[in-house]
N, C-alpha and C positions, 0 to 999 in steps of 0.2 A: 498547147503545152510545150514546154522546152524538151528537147530530145535528151533521153537518159544517156549518161556517159558510158554506161554499160552497153548500150546499143550502137556505140560508135563503130563504124566500119574501118578496118585497116586494109588498105589496098596492097595487094600482093607485089604489085610493081615497085612500090616504095620499099617494101621489106626486102625484095630481091636485090634492089639497087644497093641498099645499105649492106647486105650480106657480101655483095661483090666488092664493095669498097673495103670492107674489113679484110677480106681474103687477099685483095691486091695489096694492102698495107702490110699484112703479114709476110707475104712473098718479098716485098721490097725490104722489110726489116731483116729478113734472113739473108737476102743478097748483100745488104750492107754489112751485116755481121761477118760474112765471108771475107770481106776485104779488110776487116779490122781485127780478126781473130784467126789464129793459125791452127788451132785445135778444135775438133768438134766431137762431142760425146752424146751418146744416147743414154738416158737415165730413166729409171723407173722409181716409183715411190711406194714404200710399205706404209700402210696406215696413214694415208694422206690427211694432212691437216694444213689448211690455207695459212694459218698464222705461222706455223713453223717454216713453210716454204717461203713466206714473205721474209722471215728472219734470215734464211739462206741467201735470198736475193741481196738483202742488205749487207751481209757479211762478205759476199763475193760481188761487190758492186762493179768491178771491172769486167765481169762476165756477162753474157747475155743468155737468158733462159727463155725458151719457148715450150709452152705446154698446152696440148689440145690441138684439134684440127690436124690430125696426122696425115691425111691425104693432101692437105694444102702444104704442109711442111715438106712432104715427100716430093710434091710437084715443084716446090721452089728449089730443092736440091737437084732434082732430076731422077726419074725413076728407071732410066735405062742408061746403058753406057753411051749411047748416042745423044741422049738429052741432058746428061749431068753437067752441072755448072763447073765442076772440077773433076779430074780423074778419080775414079773410085767412090764418088759420093753416092752413086746409086746403091751401093752396098749399105750405106747408112740408111737410106730411104726404105730398104727392105726390112729394117729392124723397127720402123715406126708402126708398131701394131700393139694395140691395147693401151693401157694407161702409162704411156711413156712421154718423154719430152727430149728437146734438144738443148745442149749446153755448148755455147761457144766460149772458148777461153784461150788465153795465151800461156797457160800453164800446162806442163807435160803430164802424162798419165800418173806417174807416181805421186806427185803433189796433189793432184786432184783426187785420186783414190784415198789418199791418206786423210785428206780433209773430210770427205764423206764417210770414211770408215769410222772416224772419231765423232762425227756429228750424229749423235743418237739422242732423241728426246722421248722420255716416258710420257704416256698419256693413258686415258681411260679407254678400254677396248669397247668397241661398238658392236651392236647386233651383227652376227655373221662372222665375227672374228673367232678364231680358235682360242680356247682357254689355255693359258700357259701353266696354270697350276690349279690344284684342287683347293677349294675354299670351304671349310666346314665350321659350323658354329655350334657350340655346346648349348644344351638346354639351360634355361635360366635367363638372368638379365642379359639383355642384348647390348653388347659393348662395341664401340667404335674407337679402336685404340684403347686409351685409358678412360674413356668417358662413356657413359650410357647415352642413348638416344633421348631426345625430349619426348614427352608423352604425346605431343601432337603429331609425331611421326608414325605413331603405331598404325593408323589406318592405311597409310601409304605402303608400309612394309607388308602388311596383311594383304593388300590388294596385289602386291607383286609376288605373292605366293608363300610368304613366310608364315608359319603357324604361330602367330604372335597374339598376345592379349595384354591388357593393362592390369597389373597386380599392384595395388596400392600406389597407383600413379607411375609404376615403373614398367617400361617396355620389356616384356618377358617372352622367351621362346618356350612353348609348351613341350617341345621335344627337340632333339638334335636336328640340325638342318644343314644341308649341303647346297651352297649357292651354285657351284659348278664343279665339274671334273675336268682335270687336265686332258686336253686333246679333243674335247667336245666343242661343237659350234655353239656360240652364245646366242641365246634368244634375247629379244628386247627387254624382258623382265630381268634376266640374269645380268645384263649389261648395266641396267639401271641400278640393280642392287649393289653391284661391284663399285659403282660410283658413289652411292650412298655410304659405303664402307671405306671410301677412300683407297681402294685397291686398284692399282694401275697394271694392266696386263698387256699393254700395247706399246710398241716403240715406233716412232716416226724415223724412218731412215731412207736415205737416197742411195740407190744402187746404180753404179756405173757399169754399163753392159758392153759397150763397144766404143772404139775410138778411130778417128780419121786425122791424118796429118800428112800434108805434102803428097797427096796422091796415094798414101798407103792406109789400108784399113786393117784393123785387128780386133779380135774378140778380147774382152777383159774379164778376169775372174777376181774375186776378192781374196787375195792371198795374204792380206795383212795378218800379223800375229796379234792375238788378243792381248 
């Protein structure tokens, strides 16, 4: 009998070699960016969405973004004063902890901070996010904006915890219902309900935390006026 594809053995040597190649390519890309860009920033992302990050890359096509593999990025810059590629870069490496990335640019801090301060995209909150507002629904016909829900949605809403039923084909709440309260951590059911009701409680935003230029390192704070 022919061998099952599921039983195919993946040799670790090949996997390790591929990983080493990817790491080496990342290091080389960072070294190249060092020669073509004069400013380096560490950024973090609130409510990460790949689509929005892709849009940011497109809008800032002259910049270079590196996200993920913090240890490799730190190694590329140098983790100590003796190993660093440029004076002061080991201080940038120290900030590569958690969900952060590197931005290489030829724009100074004020322009970069302004761009990202203004670049905010609303989206649906996911499970684990903190609710930004309380959402309460009154007893009676369940409304989404100015329209009611189609009757075939009733089982889904009920499965998500809402006390609903069909009354003459109309999706109806048997009592007042609170989807979420401001400040509480959203459960998967709550996040799904907010999406059903088209209520967005998350903002995708990039935060610039520190900056390096010409051997000088500085911490950055968002001091832009609303």
